[in-house]
C-alpha positions as CSV (number, residue, x, y, z in Angstrom):
1,M,0.0,0.0,0.0
2,N,1.4,3.4,-1.0
3,S,1.2,5.6,2.1
4,I,3.8,8.3,1.2
5,N,1.5,11.2,2.4
6,S,0.8,9.5,5.8
7,L,2.3,11.0,8.9
8,R,3.3,7.6,10.1
9,E,6.0,7.6,7.4
10,S,7.8,10.3,9.4
11,K,10.2,8.5,11.7
12,S,10.2,11.4,14.2
13,A,6.4,11.5,14.3
14,R,5.8,7.8,15.0
15,W,8.5,7.7,17.6
16,F,7.0,10.8,19.3
17,V,3.7,8.9,19.4
18,L,5.4,6.0,21.0
19,I,6.8,8.2,23.7
20,L,3.3,9.6,24.5
21,V,1.6,6.2,24.7
22,S,4.5,4.7,26.7
23,F,4.5,7.5,29.3
24,T,0.8,6.8,30.0
25,M,1.7,3.1,30.3
26,M,4.4,3.9,32.8
27,C,2.0,5.8,35.0
28,M,-0.5,3.0,34.8
29,Y,2.0,0.3,35.8
30,Y,3.1,2.3,38.9
31,L,-0.4,2.0,40.4
32,T,-0.5,-1.7,39.4
33,D,2.5,-2.6,41.6
34,A,2.6,0.2,44.1
35,M,1.6,-2.1,47.0
36,A,3.9,-4.9,46.1
37,P,6.8,-3.8,48.4
38,L,4.3,-3.2,51.3
39,Q,3.1,-6.8,51.8
40,E,4.7,-7.0,55.2
41,R,3.4,-3.6,56.3
42,L,-0.1,-4.3,55.0
43,Q,-0.2,-7.6,57.0
44,A,1.1,-5.8,60.1
45,N,-0.9,-2.5,60.0
46,L,-4.2,-3.8,58.6
47,S,-4.1,-7.3,60.2
48,W,-4.0,-9.0,56.9
49,T,-2.8,-12.6,56.4
50,A,-0.9,-13.8,53.3
51,S,-4.2,-15.1,52.0
52,D,-5.8,-11.6,52.5
53,Y,-2.9,-10.1,50.6
54,G,-3.3,-12.7,47.9
55,L,-7.0,-12.0,47.7
56,F,-6.4,-8.3,47.3
57,T,-3.7,-8.9,44.6
58,S,-6.0,-11.3,42.7
59,G,-8.7,-8.6,42.6
60,Y,-7.0,-7.2,39.5
61,G,-8.6,-9.9,37.4
62,W,-12.0,-10.3,39.0
63,F,-14.1,-8.3,36.6
64,N,-11.9,-8.9,33.6
65,V,-12.3,-12.6,34.0
66,F,-15.8,-13.3,35.4
67,L,-17.7,-10.4,33.8
68,L,-15.8,-10.8,30.5
69,M,-14.9,-7.1,30.7
70,L,-11.7,-7.6,28.7
71,V,-13.6,-9.2,25.8
72,F,-16.0,-6.3,25.8
73,S,-13.1,-3.9,26.0
74,G,-11.7,-5.4,22.8
75,M,-15.1,-5.0,21.1
76,I,-15.3,-1.4,22.2
77,L,-11.7,-0.8,20.9
78,D,-12.4,-2.3,17.4
79,K,-15.8,-0.4,17.2
80,M,-14.9,3.0,18.8
81,G,-11.2,3.2,18.1
82,V,-8.1,3.8,20.2
83,R,-8.8,7.4,21.1
84,F,-12.2,6.9,22.8
85,T,-11.1,3.6,24.4
86,G,-7.9,5.2,25.8
87,V,-9.7,8.1,27.6
88,L,-12.4,5.7,28.9
89,S,-9.8,3.3,30.3
90,I,-7.9,6.1,32.1
91,G,-11.2,7.3,33.7
92,I,-11.9,3.8,34.9
93,M,-8.4,3.4,36.4
94,L,-8.8,6.7,38.3
95,L,-12.0,5.5,39.9
96,G,-10.5,2.1,40.9
97,G,-7.5,3.8,42.3
98,L,-9.6,6.1,44.5
99,I,-11.5,3.1,46.0
100,K,-8.2,1.2,46.6
101,Y,-6.8,4.2,48.4
102,W,-10.0,4.5,50.6
103,A,-9.7,0.9,51.6
104,I,-6.1,0.7,52.6
105,S,-6.0,4.1,54.4
106,G,-7.9,2.9,57.5
107,H,-11.4,3.8,56.5
108,V,-12.6,0.2,56.2
109,T,-12.4,-2.1,59.3
110,G,-13.7,-5.4,60.5
111,M,-14.0,-8.9,59.0
112,Y,-16.3,-10.3,56.3
113,E,-17.6,-13.9,56.4
114,L,-20.2,-15.4,54.1
115,T,-22.1,-18.5,55.3
116,I,-25.3,-20.3,54.2
117,G,-26.5,-22.2,57.2
118,S,-23.6,-24.1,58.5
119,W,-21.8,-24.0,55.1
120,Q,-19.0,-21.4,55.1
121,M,-18.9,-20.0,51.5
122,I,-16.0,-17.7,52.1
123,E,-13.2,-17.9,54.7
124,P,-13.2,-15.0,57.2
125,T,-11.6,-12.1,55.3
126,T,-10.5,-8.6,56.3
127,K,-13.0,-6.1,54.9
128,S,-10.2,-3.7,53.9
129,A,-8.6,-6.4,51.8
130,L,-11.9,-7.1,50.1
131,V,-12.7,-3.5,49.3
132,A,-9.1,-2.8,48.2
133,G,-9.5,-5.9,45.9
134,L,-12.7,-4.3,44.5
135,G,-10.9,-1.1,43.7
136,F,-8.1,-3.1,42.2
137,A,-10.7,-5.0,40.1
138,I,-12.1,-1.8,38.7
139,F,-8.6,-0.4,38.1
140,G,-7.8,-3.7,36.3
141,V,-10.6,-3.2,33.8
142,G,-9.2,0.2,32.8
143,C,-5.6,-1.0,32.9
144,E,-6.1,-4.0,30.6
145,M,-8.4,-1.9,28.3
146,F,-5.6,0.7,28.0
147,G,-3.1,-2.1,27.4
148,I,-4.9,-3.4,24.3
149,A,-5.6,0.1,23.1
150,A,-1.9,1.0,23.4
151,N,-0.9,-2.2,21.5
152,K,-3.3,-1.4,18.7
153,A,-2.1,2.2,18.5
154,V,1.5,1.1,18.2
155,V,0.7,-1.5,15.5
156,R,-1.1,1.1,13.5
157,W,1.8,3.6,13.6
158,F,4.6,1.0,13.2
159,R,3.1,-1.8,10.9
160,G,5.7,-2.6,8.2
161,K,8.3,-0.6,10.2
162,E,10.0,-1.3,13.6
163,M,6.9,-3.0,15.0
164,A,8.5,-5.5,17.4
165,L,10.9,-2.9,18.7
166,A,8.1,-0.3,19.2
167,I,5.8,-2.8,21.0
168,G,8.7,-4.0,23.1
169,L,9.7,-0.5,24.1
170,N,6.2,0.5,24.8
171,T,5.8,-2.5,27.1
172,S,9.1,-2.2,28.8
173,T,8.8,1.6,29.3
174,G,5.6,0.8,31.0
175,R,7.6,-1.5,33.3
176,I,9.6,1.5,34.5
177,G,6.5,2.2,36.4
178,T,6.8,-1.2,38.0
179,A,10.5,-0.5,38.8
180,L,9.6,2.8,40.5
181,A,6.9,0.9,42.4
182,M,9.5,-1.4,43.8
183,F,11.6,1.2,45.6
184,T,9.6,4.4,46.1
185,P,6.5,3.2,48.2
186,I,8.4,2.4,51.4
187,P,10.2,5.7,51.5
188,L,6.9,7.5,50.8
189,V,5.2,5.6,53.6
190,K,8.0,6.4,56.0
191,L,7.9,10.1,55.0
192,T,4.2,10.6,55.2
193,G,3.1,8.0,57.8
194,N,0.3,7.0,55.4
195,I,0.3,3.5,53.9
196,G,-1.9,4.8,51.1
197,A,0.6,7.6,50.0
198,P,1.9,5.5,47.0
199,V,-1.6,5.2,45.7
200,L,-2.1,9.0,45.9
201,L,1.1,9.5,43.9
202,S,-0.2,6.9,41.4
203,L,-3.4,8.9,41.0
204,F,-1.4,12.1,40.3
205,L,0.7,10.3,37.7
206,L,-2.4,8.9,36.0
207,G,-3.7,12.4,35.8
208,L,-0.5,13.4,34.0
209,G,-0.9,10.3,31.8
210,L,-4.4,11.5,30.7
211,L,-3.0,14.9,29.7
212,V,-0.2,13.2,27.7
213,F,-2.7,10.8,26.0
214,I,-4.8,13.8,24.9
215,L,-1.7,15.0,23.0
216,F,-1.5,11.6,21.3
217,I,-5.2,12.0,20.3
218,F,-4.3,15.2,18.4
219,M,-1.5,13.4,16.6
220,D,-3.8,10.5,15.7
221,L,-6.5,12.8,14.5
222,K,-3.9,14.4,12.2
223,L,-2.9,11.0,10.8
224,D,-6.6,10.2,10.1
225,K,-7.0,13.5,8.2
226,E,-3.8,12.9,6.2
227,E,-4.8,9.4,5.3
228,A,-8.3,10.4,4.4
229,D,-7.0,13.1,2.1
230,S,-4.8,10.4,0.4
231,G,-7.7,7.9,0.2
232,L,-5.9,5.5,2.6
233,V,-8.3,5.2,5.5
234,T,-9.6,1.7,6.1
235,K,-13.0,1.7,7.8
236,E,-13.3,-0.6,10.8
237,D,-15.7,-3.4,10.0
238,F,-15.9,-5.1,13.4
239,N,-18.7,-7.5,14.0
240,F,-19.4,-10.1,16.7
241,T,-18.3,-13.0,14.4
242,N,-14.7,-11.7,14.9
243,V,-14.6,-13.6,18.2
244,I,-15.6,-16.9,16.5
245,D,-13.0,-16.4,13.7
246,I,-10.2,-15.7,16.2
247,A,-11.2,-18.6,18.4
248,K,-10.9,-21.0,15.4
249,N,-7.2,-20.1,15.0
250,R,-5.0,-22.7,16.7
251,A,-1.9,-20.5,16.6
252,F,-3.8,-17.8,18.5
253,W,-4.5,-20.3,21.3
254,Y,-0.9,-21.5,21.5
255,I,0.4,-18.0,21.9
256,T,-2.4,-17.0,24.3
257,I,-1.7,-20.0,26.6
258,L,2.0,-19.2,26.3
259,C,1.1,-15.7,27.4
260,V,-0.8,-16.7,30.5
261,L,1.8,-19.2,31.6
262,F,4.7,-16.8,31.1
263,Y,3.1,-13.9,32.9
264,S,1.8,-16.1,35.7
265,A,5.4,-16.8,36.5
266,V,6.5,-13.2,36.4
267,F,3.9,-10.7,37.7
268,P,2.8,-12.8,40.7
269,F,6.5,-13.3,41.5
270,I,7.0,-9.5,41.5
271,K,4.1,-9.2,44.0
272,Y,5.8,-11.5,46.5
273,A,9.5,-10.9,45.5
274,T,10.2,-8.2,48.1
275,N,9.0,-10.3,51.0
276,M,10.7,-13.4,49.6
277,I,14.0,-11.5,49.4
278,V,13.7,-10.1,52.9
279,Q,13.1,-13.5,54.4
280,K,15.4,-15.6,52.3
281,F,18.4,-13.2,52.3
282,G,17.8,-11.4,55.6
283,I,17.8,-7.8,54.4
284,T,15.5,-4.9,55.1
285,D,12.4,-4.4,53.0
286,S,13.5,-0.9,52.1
287,F,16.6,-2.3,50.3
288,A,14.9,-5.5,49.1
289,G,12.5,-3.6,46.9
290,Y,15.5,-2.4,44.8
291,I,16.2,-5.9,43.6
292,P,12.9,-6.7,41.9
293,A,13.2,-3.2,40.4
294,L,16.2,-4.5,38.4
295,L,13.9,-6.8,36.4
296,P,12.1,-4.1,34.4
297,F,15.2,-1.9,34.1
298,S,17.2,-4.8,32.6
299,A,14.2,-5.6,30.4
300,L,14.1,-2.0,29.2
301,L,17.8,-2.1,28.2
302,L,17.5,-5.4,26.4
303,T,14.2,-5.0,24.7
304,P,15.7,-2.9,21.8
305,V,18.1,-5.8,21.2
306,F,15.5,-8.5,20.9
307,G,12.9,-6.2,19.2
308,S,15.5,-5.2,16.5
309,L,16.4,-8.9,16.1
310,F,12.8,-9.9,15.5
311,D,12.3,-6.9,13.2
312,K,15.4,-7.5,11.1
313,K,16.1,-11.2,11.4
314,G,12.8,-12.8,12.5
315,K,13.0,-15.8,14.8
316,G,10.0,-14.7,16.9
317,A,8.9,-18.2,18.0
318,T,12.5,-19.2,18.8
319,I,13.0,-16.0,20.9
320,M,9.9,-17.0,23.0
321,I,11.3,-20.6,23.5
322,V,14.7,-19.3,24.8
323,G,13.0,-16.7,27.1
324,S,10.8,-19.4,28.6
325,I,13.8,-21.6,29.3
326,L,15.6,-18.8,31.1
327,L,12.4,-18.3,33.2
328,V,12.5,-21.9,34.4
329,C,16.1,-21.7,35.3
330,V,15.7,-18.6,37.4
331,H,12.8,-20.0,39.5
332,L,14.4,-23.3,40.0
333,L,17.6,-21.6,41.3
334,F,15.5,-19.4,43.6
335,A,13.8,-22.5,45.0
336,I,17.1,-24.0,46.3
337,P,17.1,-23.3,50.1
338,S,20.9,-23.3,50.4
339,L,21.3,-20.8,47.5
340,N,21.0,-17.6,49.7
341,S,23.9,-15.5,48.3
342,F,22.8,-11.9,47.9
343,P,24.8,-11.3,44.7
344,I,23.3,-14.5,43.2
345,A,19.8,-13.0,43.9
346,I,20.7,-9.9,41.9
347,G,22.1,-12.0,39.1
348,L,19.0,-14.2,38.9
349,V,16.6,-11.2,38.8
350,M,18.7,-9.7,36.0
351,V,18.5,-13.0,34.0
352,L,14.7,-13.0,34.6
353,G,14.8,-9.5,33.1
354,V,16.4,-10.9,30.0
355,A,13.5,-13.4,29.7
356,F,11.1,-10.6,30.4
357,S,12.4,-8.7,27.5
358,M,12.6,-11.6,25.1
359,V,9.2,-13.1,25.3
360,P,7.0,-10.0,25.2
361,S,9.1,-8.4,22.5
362,A,8.3,-11.3,20.2
363,M,4.8,-12.3,21.5
364,W,2.8,-9.2,21.0
365,P,4.0,-8.5,17.4
366,S,3.4,-12.2,16.6
367,I,-0.3,-11.8,17.4
368,A,-0.4,-8.9,14.9
369,K,1.0,-11.4,12.3
370,I,-1.5,-14.1,13.0
371,I,-4.7,-11.9,13.3
372,P,-5.9,-9.2,10.7
373,E,-5.8,-5.6,11.9
374,N,-9.6,-5.1,12.0
375,K,-9.8,-8.0,14.5
376,L,-6.7,-7.1,16.4
377,G,-8.3,-5.3,19.3
378,T,-10.6,-8.2,20.0
379,A,-7.7,-10.6,19.6
380,Y,-5.5,-8.7,22.1
381,A,-8.5,-8.5,24.4
382,M,-9.1,-12.3,24.3
383,T,-5.4,-12.9,25.0
384,F,-5.5,-10.4,27.9
385,W,-8.6,-12.1,29.2
386,V,-7.0,-15.5,29.4
387,Q,-3.9,-13.8,30.9
388,N,-6.0,-12.4,33.6
389,W,-7.0,-15.8,34.8
390,G,-3.4,-16.3,35.7
391,L,-3.0,-12.7,37.2
392,M,-6.1,-13.3,39.3
393,G,-5.6,-17.0,40.3
394,V,-1.9,-17.3,40.8
395,P,-1.4,-14.6,43.5
396,L,-4.3,-16.0,45.4
397,L,-2.9,-19.6,45.1
398,I,0.6,-18.4,46.3
399,G,-1.0,-16.6,49.3
400,V,-2.9,-19.7,50.3
401,V,0.1,-22.0,49.8
402,L,2.2,-19.7,52.0
403,D,-0.3,-19.8,54.8
404,K,-1.0,-23.5,54.6
405,Y,2.4,-25.0,53.8
406,C,5.2,-22.5,54.1
407,I,5.0,-20.8,57.6
408,T,8.2,-21.4,59.5
409,G,7.5,-19.3,62.6
410,T,7.1,-15.7,63.7
411,I,9.5,-12.9,64.8
412,N,9.0,-9.6,66.7
413,K,10.1,-6.7,64.5
414,V,9.9,-3.0,64.7
415,V,8.1,-1.7,61.6
416,D,7.8,2.1,61.3
417,G,8.4,2.6,65.0
418,K,5.9,-0.1,66.1
419,D,6.5,-3.6,67.5
420,Q,4.9,-6.0,65.1
421,V,4.7,-9.8,65.0
422,I,5.9,-10.8,61.5
423,T,5.2,-14.2,60.0
424,Q,8.1,-16.0,58.4
425,Y,7.8,-18.1,55.2
426,N,9.8,-20.6,53.2
427,Y,9.3,-19.7,49.6
428,M,10.6,-22.9,48.0
429,I,7.1,-24.3,47.0
430,P,6.0,-21.0,45.4
431,M,9.2,-20.9,43.4
432,L,8.6,-24.4,42.2
433,I,5.1,-23.5,41.2
434,F,6.4,-20.6,39.1
435,A,9.0,-23.0,37.5
436,C,6.2,-25.4,36.5
437,F,4.4,-22.5,34.7
438,G,7.6,-21.9,32.8
439,V,8.0,-25.5,31.7
440,L,4.5,-25.5,30.3
441,A,5.3,-22.2,28.5
442,I,8.2,-23.9,26.8
443,V,5.9,-26.6,25.5
444,F,3.4,-24.2,24.0
445,A,6.2,-22.1,22.5
446,Y,7.3,-25.2,20.6
447,L,3.7,-25.9,19.5
448,L,3.5,-22.4,18.2
449,R,6.7,-22.7,16.2
450,A,5.4,-25.9,14.7
451,E,2.1,-24.3,13.8
452,D,3.9,-21.4,12.2
453,R,5.8,-23.7,10.0
454,K,2.6,-25.4,8.9
455,M,0.5,-22.3,8.3
456,G,3.2,-19.8,7.2
457,Y,2.3,-16.9,9.5
458,G,5.9,-15.6,9.2
459,L,6.7,-15.6,12.9
460,E,10.3,-16.6,12.1
461,K,10.5,-14.0,9.4
462,P,11.5,-10.3,9.7
463,N,8.9,-7.6,10.5
464,I,10.4,-4.7,8.5
465,I,8.9,-4.6,5.0
466,E,10.2,-1.2,3.9
467,L,13.3,0.6,5.2
468,A,13.2,3.8,3.2
469,E,12.1,6.9,5.1
470,V,10.8,10.1,3.7
């Protein structure tokens, strides 16, 4: 297709668009993980158990999974476009963040228990954890909605160009928010004396993200006008049969299952990593948060390498296989009780960062090769929906496993000037669970490569079609 008059042909314009979208992603991910370093403080200050913390963390996927909100988000995206969907998603995230702040700031007290006669439907749960989980669930709807909108925006501006590099940089720049969420919350809590202070900062950042996204809207509107003047606009022709068409694609399911398995071994690990490092390596939680922060930073540095490799040389499915193998090695080494050397912990997290840059940099562009662009929003939504089963279920599973099988005792510890009883855990079983997810991810990565050879999607071929710039 000749698109010489299109703004997307300007290298500076499309990379500026990427910066705008990625900044909003970074603000979004800060709120996603702002509570991760505070597990010990949440349990001590709000009388939460590990299961309560796991319930709260699992809230991210409640509505996306059980109410199919992610699938509806994809339909909205394909029908209404990136601009409308992006603004809507940020508004939803702000609402969810406000509820989350209310719950963890001491405004919700007591226990919740649901019984029918003598049958206990729900274990006694701290109300603040339940309400915080509700806020996180609302936030999760907006977060995932924006994630698929951002992916589709990047595909639109970079298709036939540096697509894998751009998607990888968008994702990993968003992970800077995760890195900041690993080491800023504890100093903020100490400075303000308010355990909800990181959420307040998150809400401020999301407000900035909204303003930046509005600037993207003006750029995208200009692209629409230029392509309309050139006769290049393709009208969206979404209909509900898109879901059926996508569901019939075997390669789509291989990559989707690979996605949920891989991310189930990474994001839930991040939620528990600070506490695991504190207890396994005997360091303070203030310093321990810096170590998981190395993961997104190392991913940010390496994503250009693997994104450029996929763009110029191909080998997308192979990259996913190697990344999954690295994931398994890291979790198996973390599971070894005697392996408690602090430098080794840093090295393992950095290797995990390599895997974290390899798999997403190849996975998301590969979906764009398998699924036509007019169905891409729905396809991303369906992938994210399956992924949310893992993001919802695995943190809850880990919390329950810790409480039932991994408690090794308690210690008295001064936390923020108060004497607290801190539960001690052995994290070997959770690390083995994460490793099992990685093994299954390897299996589906191989199945995906075999399907690509059979169907000719081009996952092992370069992404860049034309190199000339205007």
